[in-house]
C-alpha positions as CSV (number, residue, x, y, z in Angstrom):
1,X,-14.0,-16.2,-9.3
2,X,-11.3,-18.1,-11.3
3,X,-11.6,-19.1,-14.9
4,X,-9.0,-21.6,-16.5
5,X,-8.0,-23.4,-18.7
6,X,-8.0,-21.1,-21.6
7,X,-9.6,-22.0,-24.9
8,X,-7.7,-22.0,-28.1
9,X,-9.2,-18.6,-29.0
10,X,-10.8,-15.6,-27.4
11,X,-14.5,-16.3,-26.5
12,X,-15.5,-12.9,-25.4
13,X,-15.0,-9.2,-26.7
14,X,-15.8,-5.7,-25.7
15,X,-15.6,-2.3,-27.5
16,X,-13.7,0.4,-25.9
17,X,-13.0,4.0,-27.1
18,X,-10.9,6.9,-25.4
19,X,-13.2,9.3,-24.0
20,X,-11.1,12.3,-25.1
21,X,-9.6,12.6,-28.6
22,X,-6.5,14.2,-27.2
23,X,-5.8,10.5,-25.7
24,X,-5.9,8.7,-28.9
25,X,-2.0,8.4,-29.3
26,X,-1.6,7.4,-25.7
27,X,-4.3,4.9,-26.1
28,X,-2.7,3.2,-29.1
29,X,0.6,3.0,-27.3
30,X,-1.2,1.4,-24.2
31,X,-2.9,-1.2,-26.7
32,X,0.5,-2.1,-28.0
33,X,2.1,-2.7,-24.8
34,X,-0.9,-4.9,-23.6
35,X,-0.8,-7.0,-26.8
36,X,2.9,-7.6,-26.4
37,X,2.7,-8.6,-23.0
38,X,-0.5,-10.8,-23.2
39,X,-0.7,-13.0,-26.3
40,X,-4.2,-14.1,-25.4
41,X,-5.5,-10.8,-26.1
42,X,-6.7,-9.8,-29.4
43,X,-7.0,-6.2,-30.5
44,X,-8.5,-4.7,-33.6
45,X,-10.0,-1.3,-34.6
46,X,-13.2,-1.0,-36.6
47,X,-12.6,1.5,-39.5
48,X,-16.2,2.8,-39.7
49,X,-17.0,3.4,-36.0
50,X,-13.3,3.9,-34.7
51,X,-14.1,1.5,-31.8
52,X,-11.3,-0.9,-30.7
53,X,-12.6,-4.3,-30.0
54,X,-10.6,-6.2,-27.3
55,X,-11.2,-9.9,-27.1
56,X,-10.1,-12.3,-24.4
57,X,-10.8,-15.4,-22.4
58,X,-13.4,-14.2,-19.9
59,X,-15.0,-11.1,-18.2
60,X,-12.4,-10.8,-15.7
61,X,-9.6,-11.0,-18.2
62,X,-11.2,-8.1,-20.2
63,X,-11.9,-6.0,-17.0
64,X,-8.3,-6.3,-15.8
65,X,-7.0,-5.0,-19.1
66,X,-9.4,-2.1,-19.1
67,X,-8.7,-1.3,-15.5
68,X,-4.9,-1.2,-16.5
69,X,-5.6,1.4,-19.3
70,X,-7.6,3.4,-16.7
71,X,-5.3,3.2,-13.8
72,X,-1.7,2.9,-15.3
73,X,-2.1,4.7,-18.4
74,X,-4.6,7.4,-17.0
75,X,-7.0,7.2,-20.0
76,X,-10.7,7.5,-19.5
77,X,-12.8,5.0,-21.6
78,X,-16.1,4.4,-22.7
79,X,-16.6,0.8,-22.6
80,X,-19.2,-1.4,-24.4
81,X,-21.3,-4.3,-23.2
82,X,-19.4,-7.7,-23.4
83,X,-20.3,-9.8,-26.3
84,X,-19.8,-13.6,-26.8
85,X,-17.8,-14.7,-29.8
86,X,-19.7,-17.3,-31.8
87,X,-18.2,-19.5,-34.3
88,X,-19.7,-21.4,-37.3
89,X,-19.1,-24.9,-38.9
90,X,-20.8,-27.4,-41.1
91,X,-22.5,-30.9,-40.4
92,X,-22.3,-32.7,-43.7
93,X,-20.5,-33.1,-47.0
94,X,-21.3,-31.0,-50.0
95,X,-19.8,-29.6,-53.2
96,X,-19.4,-26.1,-54.6
97,X,-18.2,-24.5,-57.9
98,X,-16.7,-21.2,-58.4
99,X,-16.5,-19.4,-61.7
100,X,-15.1,-15.9,-62.0
101,X,-15.1,-14.6,-65.6
102,X,-14.8,-11.0,-66.5
103,X,-13.9,-9.2,-69.6
104,X,-12.3,-5.6,-69.1
105,X,-11.1,-4.2,-72.1
106,X,-8.0,-6.0,-73.4
107,X,-7.0,-8.7,-70.8
108,X,-9.8,-10.6,-69.1
109,X,-10.1,-12.8,-65.9
110,X,-10.9,-16.3,-65.8
111,X,-10.9,-18.9,-63.1
112,X,-12.9,-22.1,-62.3
113,X,-12.6,-24.4,-59.5
114,X,-14.7,-27.2,-57.8
115,X,-14.5,-28.0,-54.0
116,X,-15.8,-30.5,-51.7
117,X,-16.3,-29.5,-48.1
118,X,-16.8,-31.9,-45.1
119,X,-16.7,-31.6,-41.4
120,X,-13.3,-32.1,-39.8
121,X,-12.6,-33.5,-36.4
122,X,-13.5,-31.0,-33.6
123,X,-10.6,-28.8,-32.6
124,X,-8.5,-29.9,-35.7
125,X,-9.3,-26.6,-37.7
126,X,-9.1,-26.0,-41.2
127,X,-7.5,-28.5,-43.8
128,X,-7.0,-28.1,-47.4
129,X,-6.3,-30.9,-49.8
130,X,-5.1,-30.4,-53.3
131,X,-6.6,-33.4,-55.3
132,X,-6.1,-31.9,-58.8
133,X,-5.1,-34.4,-61.6
134,X,-4.2,-33.9,-65.1
135,X,-3.1,-30.3,-64.8
136,X,-6.6,-29.0,-64.8
137,X,-5.5,-26.1,-62.6
138,X,-1.7,-25.1,-62.9
139,X,0.2,-25.3,-59.6
140,X,0.6,-21.3,-59.3
141,X,-3.1,-21.1,-58.9
142,X,-3.5,-23.6,-56.1
143,X,-2.2,-21.4,-53.3
144,X,-4.6,-18.5,-54.4
145,X,-7.6,-20.8,-54.2
146,X,-6.6,-21.9,-50.8
147,X,-6.3,-18.3,-49.7
148,X,-9.7,-17.4,-51.2
149,X,-11.3,-20.3,-49.2
150,X,-9.7,-19.2,-46.0
151,X,-11.0,-15.6,-46.6
152,X,-14.5,-16.9,-47.0
153,X,-14.2,-19.0,-43.8
154,X,-13.3,-16.0,-41.9
155,X,-16.5,-14.2,-43.2
156,X,-18.8,-17.2,-42.3
157,X,-22.1,-18.1,-43.9
158,X,-24.8,-17.5,-41.4
159,X,-24.0,-14.4,-39.6
160,X,-20.3,-13.3,-40.2
161,X,-18.8,-15.6,-37.5
162,X,-15.6,-17.4,-38.5
163,X,-16.1,-21.1,-39.6
164,X,-13.9,-23.7,-38.0
165,X,-13.2,-27.5,-38.2
166,X,-13.7,-27.9,-42.0
167,X,-11.8,-30.0,-44.5
168,X,-11.9,-28.7,-48.1
169,X,-10.8,-30.7,-51.1
170,X,-10.0,-29.2,-54.3
171,X,-10.8,-31.8,-56.9
172,X,-11.6,-30.0,-60.4
173,X,-11.5,-26.9,-62.3
174,X,-10.2,-25.1,-65.5
175,X,-8.1,-22.1,-66.6
176,X,-7.4,-20.0,-69.5
177,X,-3.7,-19.5,-70.8
178,X,-4.1,-15.8,-71.2
179,X,-7.0,-14.7,-68.9
180,X,-6.3,-16.5,-65.8
181,X,-4.5,-14.9,-62.9
182,X,-4.0,-15.4,-59.1
183,X,-6.6,-12.8,-58.1
184,X,-9.1,-14.4,-60.3
185,X,-8.7,-17.9,-58.7
186,X,-8.6,-16.4,-55.2
187,X,-12.1,-15.0,-56.1
188,X,-13.3,-18.3,-57.5
189,X,-12.1,-20.2,-54.5
190,X,-14.2,-18.0,-52.1
191,X,-17.2,-18.3,-54.4
192,X,-16.9,-22.1,-54.4
193,X,-16.5,-22.4,-50.7
194,X,-19.5,-20.1,-50.0
195,X,-21.6,-22.3,-52.3
196,X,-20.5,-25.6,-50.7
197,X,-20.8,-24.5,-47.2
198,X,-24.4,-23.2,-47.7
199,X,-25.4,-26.8,-48.7
200,X,-23.3,-28.5,-45.9
201,X,-26.0,-27.7,-43.0
202,X,-23.9,-24.7,-41.5
203,X,-24.6,-24.3,-37.7
204,X,-23.6,-21.7,-35.1
205,X,-21.3,-22.9,-32.2
206,X,-21.3,-21.1,-28.9
207,X,-18.8,-21.5,-26.1
208,X,-19.9,-23.5,-23.1
209,X,-18.7,-23.2,-19.7
210,X,-18.0,-25.5,-16.5
211,X,-19.5,-23.8,-13.6
212,X,-19.1,-24.9,-10.0
213,X,-21.2,-23.1,-7.4
214,X,-20.6,-23.3,-3.6
215,X,-23.8,-22.5,-1.8
216,X,-25.7,-23.2,1.5
217,X,-28.6,-25.5,1.4
218,X,-31.2,-22.7,1.9
219,X,-30.3,-21.4,-1.5
220,X,-30.1,-24.6,-3.5
221,X,-33.5,-24.3,-5.0
222,X,-33.0,-20.8,-6.3
223,X,-29.6,-21.7,-7.8
224,X,-30.8,-24.7,-9.5
225,X,-33.9,-23.0,-10.9
226,X,-31.9,-20.2,-12.1
227,X,-29.4,-22.5,-13.9
228,X,-32.3,-24.1,-15.7
229,X,-33.5,-20.8,-16.9
230,X,-29.9,-20.2,-18.4
231,X,-30.0,-23.4,-20.4
232,X,-27.7,-24.9,-17.8
233,X,-27.3,-28.7,-17.3
234,X,-26.7,-29.8,-13.8
235,X,-23.9,-32.5,-13.9
236,X,-23.2,-33.2,-10.2
237,X,-24.2,-32.0,-6.5
238,X,-21.8,-33.0,-3.8
239,X,-21.5,-32.0,-0.2
240,X,-18.5,-29.8,0.7
241,X,-19.4,-29.4,4.4
242,X,-22.2,-30.0,6.7
243,X,-23.5,-26.6,5.6
244,X,-22.4,-26.3,2.1
245,X,-23.1,-27.9,-1.3
246,X,-21.3,-27.5,-4.5
247,X,-23.3,-27.6,-7.7
248,X,-21.5,-28.6,-11.0
249,X,-23.1,-27.5,-14.2
250,X,-22.5,-26.8,-17.8
251,X,-23.9,-23.4,-19.1
252,X,-23.5,-21.5,-22.3
253,X,-21.3,-18.4,-21.7
254,X,-23.9,-16.1,-23.2
255,X,-26.1,-17.0,-20.3
256,X,-23.5,-16.3,-17.7
257,X,-22.6,-12.6,-18.3
258,X,-23.0,-10.6,-15.4
259,X,-23.6,-13.9,-13.3
260,X,-21.5,-12.8,-10.3
261,X,-23.5,-9.7,-9.7
262,X,-26.8,-11.8,-10.0
263,X,-25.9,-14.3,-7.4
264,X,-24.4,-12.0,-4.9
265,X,-27.5,-9.9,-4.9
266,X,-29.9,-12.8,-4.6
267,X,-27.9,-14.9,-2.0
268,X,-26.8,-12.0,0.3
269,X,-23.3,-12.5,-1.0
270,X,-23.1,-16.1,0.4
271,X,-22.5,-17.9,-2.9
272,X,-19.1,-18.5,-4.4
273,X,-18.5,-19.7,-7.9
274,X,-15.9,-20.6,-10.4
275,X,-16.1,-20.9,-14.2
276,X,-13.9,-22.4,-16.9
277,X,-14.1,-23.0,-20.7
278,X,-15.4,-26.4,-21.4
279,X,-16.0,-26.7,-25.2
280,X,-18.0,-25.4,-28.2
281,X,-21.4,-26.8,-28.8
282,X,-24.3,-26.3,-31.5
283,X,-26.2,-23.1,-30.5
284,X,-30.0,-22.9,-30.8
285,X,-31.3,-20.8,-33.7
286,X,-32.1,-17.2,-32.8
287,X,-35.7,-16.6,-31.6
288,X,-36.0,-12.9,-32.9
289,X,-34.4,-9.6,-33.6
290,X,-33.2,-9.3,-29.8
291,X,-31.0,-12.4,-30.1
292,X,-27.2,-11.8,-30.0
293,X,-26.7,-14.0,-33.0
294,X,-25.8,-11.4,-35.6
295,X,-22.9,-9.5,-34.1
296,X,-20.2,-10.3,-31.7
297,X,-18.6,-7.0,-31.4
298,X,-20.6,-4.0,-29.7
299,X,-22.5,-1.1,-30.7
300,X,-21.7,2.6,-30.1
301,X,-20.9,3.2,-26.4
302,X,-22.3,5.9,-24.1
303,X,-20.2,6.7,-20.9
304,X,-20.5,3.8,-18.4
305,X,-18.2,3.4,-15.6
306,X,-16.3,0.5,-14.8
307,X,-17.0,-1.6,-11.7
308,X,-14.2,-2.0,-9.3
309,X,-13.9,-4.7,-6.7
310,X,-13.2,-8.4,-6.3
311,X,-12.0,-11.0,-8.7
312,X,-15.6,-12.1,-9.1
313,X,-16.4,-8.9,-10.5
314,X,-17.2,-8.5,-14.3
315,X,-17.5,-5.6,-16.8
316,X,-20.7,-4.2,-15.2
317,X,-21.2,-1.8,-18.0
318,X,-24.1,-1.6,-20.5
319,X,-24.7,0.1,-24.0
320,X,-27.7,2.2,-24.4
């Protein structure tokens, strides 16, 4: 299986942890080497669980890095189930106000700002516009407001997913000559962004993949039916040879995890497929507590084994 081109940020993650505590230092060195050699990999460690979350561009991408830790660095791993990385954005204009006023003994804290949010062009990212007039907020507090806004965007509104493609305009506010400070304005900026974003019809975004499947006609019905159950959209069907057809479809990545194993077992290994990132699209609302909406990392791992094999293999490991 081949997967390209790469999206601008990782779209899938997996939790890994060394099986032995004695491997901890060696594990950290291995992660540093991998991060230096592959800038498309993102690595972070969760403070409470001690798990390391490795994020990349596809299941094969993550599997190769895990295999390297196992084979080259000789570190046995517990590996979690791959999880799709969702994003959030907004669909309408809205305004929000942030007021942070606290009195603690002698000096106090005062910050007040008003923001306007609106959807930015897809892929353009975050844009901050300072539209303050008449010195309502001194210059030294503008950057802290921007920083507070960005921190709130990273935390998201719906379920903790980062918010993207949002334009934020600072248009009003006030300050106190004695009690105002940068930290207070950072907090006020975060508060204003959250209030505005909640009013701006926030939605969840999911990565969608372009999928091509080469298959004989006897399995055409099964493949098409199966793609339909995965929220796939058939874009085109073309003949490759007298015996083989190529099905082109777009399918949410969340529905394609473990797909290689699935079609191999249901077509006697006669299907070939490739998958590459297409775009982000609005995701459906979660149907219940089993939906993968709330969390994009992974839960506490047991001791699964990595599947070895061809390029079509994926991280064939599950959490229990």
